[in-house]
C-alpha positions as CSV (number, residue, x, y, z in Angstrom):
1,H,4.3,85.0,19.7
2,P,2.2,82.3,19.8
3,G,2.0,80.0,17.1
4,S,4.9,81.8,15.3
5,G,7.2,79.2,15.4
6,E,9.8,81.5,16.7
7,P,11.4,80.5,20.8
8,E,9.9,82.7,23.9
9,P,12.0,85.5,24.2
10,A,13.0,84.2,28.0
11,A,13.3,80.7,26.4
12,Q,15.6,82.3,24.1
13,L,17.8,84.2,26.5
14,C,18.0,81.2,28.7
15,N,19.5,79.4,25.7
16,W,22.0,82.1,25.0
17,Y,22.9,82.0,29.2
18,L,23.5,78.2,28.7
19,Q,25.9,79.1,25.8
20,Y,27.8,81.5,27.1
21,G,27.4,81.7,30.8
22,D,30.0,79.3,31.5
23,V,32.6,81.4,29.7
24,G,32.2,84.4,32.1
25,F,32.0,81.3,35.0
26,K,35.5,80.1,33.8
27,I,37.2,83.6,33.5
28,Q,35.8,84.4,37.2
29,K,37.0,80.8,38.4
30,E,40.4,81.4,37.2
31,N,40.9,85.0,38.9
32,E,39.4,83.7,41.8
33,L,42.8,82.5,43.8
34,L,44.2,85.9,42.6
35,F,41.8,88.2,44.3
36,H,40.7,85.9,47.4
37,P,42.9,86.6,50.3
38,C,42.5,83.4,52.6
39,K,44.3,84.7,55.7
40,S,43.5,89.0,55.5
41,L,44.5,89.2,59.1
42,A,47.8,87.7,59.5
43,R,49.7,90.9,59.2
44,Q,47.4,92.5,61.8
45,P,48.7,92.6,64.7
46,Q,46.5,95.2,66.2
47,L,43.0,93.7,64.7
48,T,41.3,90.5,65.6
49,P,38.7,88.7,63.5
50,D,36.2,89.7,66.5
51,A,37.0,93.3,65.1
52,R,36.9,92.5,61.6
53,C,33.2,90.8,62.4
54,K,32.2,94.1,64.1
55,L,33.4,96.2,61.4
56,V,31.4,94.5,58.2
57,S,28.5,93.5,60.5
58,W,28.2,97.5,60.9
59,L,28.9,98.1,57.2
60,I,25.7,95.6,55.9
61,P,23.3,97.9,57.4
62,I,24.8,101.0,55.8
63,H,24.5,99.4,52.6
64,K,20.8,98.4,53.1
65,H,20.0,102.1,54.1
66,F,21.8,103.7,51.1
67,R,19.9,100.5,49.1
68,L,22.7,99.5,47.4
69,S,23.4,95.8,45.5
70,F,24.6,92.6,47.1
71,E,27.4,92.6,44.6
72,C,28.6,96.1,46.1
73,S,28.1,94.4,49.8
74,C,30.7,91.6,48.9
75,L,33.1,93.8,47.0
76,T,33.5,96.2,50.0
77,V,34.6,93.1,52.2
78,N,36.9,91.8,49.3
79,I,38.5,95.3,48.6
80,M,39.0,95.5,52.1
81,D,40.5,92.1,52.8
82,R,42.6,92.6,49.9
83,F,44.0,96.0,51.7
84,L,44.1,94.4,55.1
85,A,46.4,91.4,53.5
86,S,48.9,93.8,52.1
87,T,49.0,96.7,54.5
88,P,49.0,96.6,58.3
89,I,46.9,99.6,59.8
90,A,46.1,101.1,63.4
91,A,43.2,99.8,65.3
92,D,41.8,103.3,65.3
93,C,41.8,103.6,61.3
94,F,39.9,100.1,60.7
95,Q,36.2,102.0,60.5
96,L,37.9,104.4,58.1
97,R,39.2,101.9,55.9
98,G,35.6,100.2,55.8
99,V,33.7,103.0,54.8
100,A,36.9,104.1,52.4
101,A,36.5,100.4,50.8
102,L,32.4,100.8,50.5
103,L,32.9,104.0,48.1
104,L,35.6,102.2,46.2
105,A,33.1,99.7,45.8
106,C,30.2,101.6,45.0
107,K,32.3,103.5,42.4
108,Q,32.8,100.5,40.8
109,V,29.3,98.7,40.5
110,E,26.7,101.4,41.4
111,V,25.4,104.3,39.3
112,C,25.7,106.4,42.3
113,S,27.7,106.7,45.3
114,P,26.9,108.2,48.6
115,S,28.4,111.2,49.1
116,V,32.0,111.5,51.8
117,S,30.5,113.6,54.1
118,H,27.5,111.7,54.5
119,L,30.1,108.4,55.2
120,L,32.1,110.6,57.5
121,S,29.1,111.5,60.0
122,L,28.3,107.6,60.4
123,C,31.7,107.8,62.0
124,C,30.6,110.8,64.0
125,N,32.9,112.6,62.1
126,A,35.9,111.4,63.8
127,F,37.8,111.6,60.6
128,T,38.6,114.1,58.3
129,K,37.9,114.3,54.5
130,E,41.8,114.7,53.6
131,Q,42.4,111.5,55.9
132,F,39.5,109.5,53.4
133,F,40.6,110.5,50.5
134,N,44.5,109.8,51.3
135,L,43.4,106.3,52.5
136,E,41.1,106.1,49.6
137,C,44.2,107.0,47.2
138,L,46.3,104.1,49.7
139,I,44.1,101.7,49.0
140,L,44.1,102.1,45.2
141,L,48.2,102.1,44.9
142,R,48.2,98.8,47.5
143,L,46.0,97.0,45.3
144,N,47.1,98.7,41.7
145,F,43.5,99.7,40.6
146,R,42.7,96.7,40.5
147,L,39.2,96.7,41.9
148,S,37.0,94.4,40.1
149,A,37.1,91.0,41.5
150,P,34.9,87.7,41.6
151,T,32.6,88.0,44.5
152,L,30.6,85.9,46.5
153,A,27.4,87.7,44.5
154,F,28.3,86.9,40.8
155,F,28.6,83.2,41.7
156,L,25.6,83.1,43.6
157,N,24.1,84.7,40.3
158,Y,25.4,82.3,38.1
159,F,24.4,79.1,39.9
160,T,21.0,80.3,40.3
161,N,20.8,81.9,36.8
162,C,22.1,78.5,35.3
163,I,19.1,76.5,37.5
164,D,16.9,79.3,36.1
165,A,17.6,78.6,32.6
166,R,17.6,74.5,32.8
167,L,14.2,75.0,34.2
168,V,12.8,77.7,31.7
169,M,14.0,74.9,28.6
170,K,12.6,72.3,30.6
171,N,9.2,73.9,30.7
172,N,9.9,75.3,27.0
173,S,10.6,71.9,25.9
174,N,6.9,70.4,27.2
175,E,5.2,73.4,25.8
176,S,4.3,74.3,29.4
177,V,5.9,77.8,29.9
178,L,4.0,80.3,32.3
179,K,5.2,83.2,34.0
180,E,3.6,82.2,37.2
181,N,5.9,79.2,36.9
182,S,8.9,80.0,35.4
183,G,12.4,79.3,36.8
184,A,13.2,82.6,38.3
185,A,9.8,82.4,40.1
186,K,10.8,78.7,41.4
187,T,14.2,79.5,42.4
188,K,13.3,82.8,44.2
189,P,13.2,82.1,47.5
190,C,16.8,79.9,47.2
191,R,18.1,82.4,46.0
192,N,17.1,84.9,49.1
193,L,18.0,82.5,51.5
194,A,21.1,81.6,49.7
195,Q,22.1,85.3,49.6
196,K,21.1,85.9,53.6
197,M,23.7,82.8,54.3
198,C,26.5,84.3,52.6
199,E,25.9,87.7,53.7
200,L,26.7,86.2,57.4
201,T,29.6,84.5,56.0
202,L,30.9,88.0,54.7
203,A,31.5,88.8,59.0
204,D,32.7,85.5,60.0
205,Y,36.6,85.3,59.5
206,A,36.8,81.7,59.7
207,F,34.7,82.2,55.9
208,N,37.7,83.5,54.7
209,K,39.4,80.4,53.9
210,Y,36.8,79.4,51.6
211,P,36.8,80.9,47.9
212,P,33.5,82.8,47.1
213,S,32.6,80.0,44.7
214,L,32.4,76.9,47.3
215,T,30.9,79.2,50.1
216,A,27.6,80.4,47.5
217,C,27.4,76.8,45.9
218,C,27.0,75.7,49.4
219,A,24.6,78.1,50.6
220,L,22.3,78.0,47.7
221,I,22.2,73.6,48.3
222,T,21.5,74.4,51.6
223,A,18.9,76.8,50.9
224,C,17.0,74.7,48.5
225,E,17.2,71.8,50.7
226,L,15.8,73.5,54.0
227,L,13.3,75.2,51.8
228,K,12.1,71.9,50.6
229,T,12.1,73.1,47.1
230,E,10.0,71.4,44.3
231,R,11.6,68.3,43.0
232,T,11.9,69.6,39.6
233,T,14.4,72.4,41.1
234,L,16.1,69.9,43.1
235,Q,16.7,67.6,40.6
236,L,18.4,70.6,38.2
237,Q,20.2,71.4,41.4
238,E,21.5,67.8,42.6
239,T,23.0,67.2,38.8
240,H,24.3,71.1,37.9
241,L,25.1,72.5,41.9
242,D,26.4,69.2,43.4
243,T,28.8,68.5,40.4
244,H,30.0,72.1,40.6
245,C,30.4,71.7,44.5
246,A,32.8,68.3,44.3
247,Q,34.7,70.2,41.9
248,L,35.3,73.0,43.8
249,V,36.1,71.1,46.7
250,S,38.6,69.1,45.3
251,V,40.1,72.2,43.7
252,Q,39.8,73.5,47.3
253,E,41.9,70.8,48.6
254,S,44.5,70.8,46.5
255,S,45.2,74.9,47.3
256,A,44.0,75.4,50.4
257,C,45.1,78.0,52.6
258,P,47.2,76.7,55.9
């Protein structure tokens, strides 16, 4: 309440995020290399980057049709790539593996999941439920039931939330916190454009060699520059994102995929 001497709820939440958000980031960053296959098609003699691109490009509209989150899209591709990195599959089973990965991702991060019958109908009923369930079990076994993974969506949310939090705290210190000028409102266009860029990288196998933290960071920097975001936001982006980007590039170079 104004004049009560208590911090604004938004400012309080942002302060907590600035204090504890880095903990989650560090944990996910440490897990990133364990859950990110750099060359997922290396063991797939029947599959090509073009085939992978077509499948992911087909899956993304399906996610939007079911109104699934961007996190679910990213996790679907991650599950798919990790399975491909461990298990050679026939080209005629590729589409089935994609929808099986989609359902597993939904079960992990969504409240409601599409029915198996609906998913199979999207494949023109070319596969049976038994084939679907068998492949679903095989994916779980190959991944050792470790479905949760650091994704593009997580890192993109982390970077944008950090900028939002710093903007709110900066405005709060100047006693000028206004809903219409909140940090989230200022960075929302950048977040949306960066998410579209990240969405495109999911289908492009050329980006498979880059860790999601680096891709998300670079996408957000590019989005801010393309949209010519106001100077205050850009200054925070330069001090925060550019520092992270330099660190991520350094780590990537030291552990780059051949």
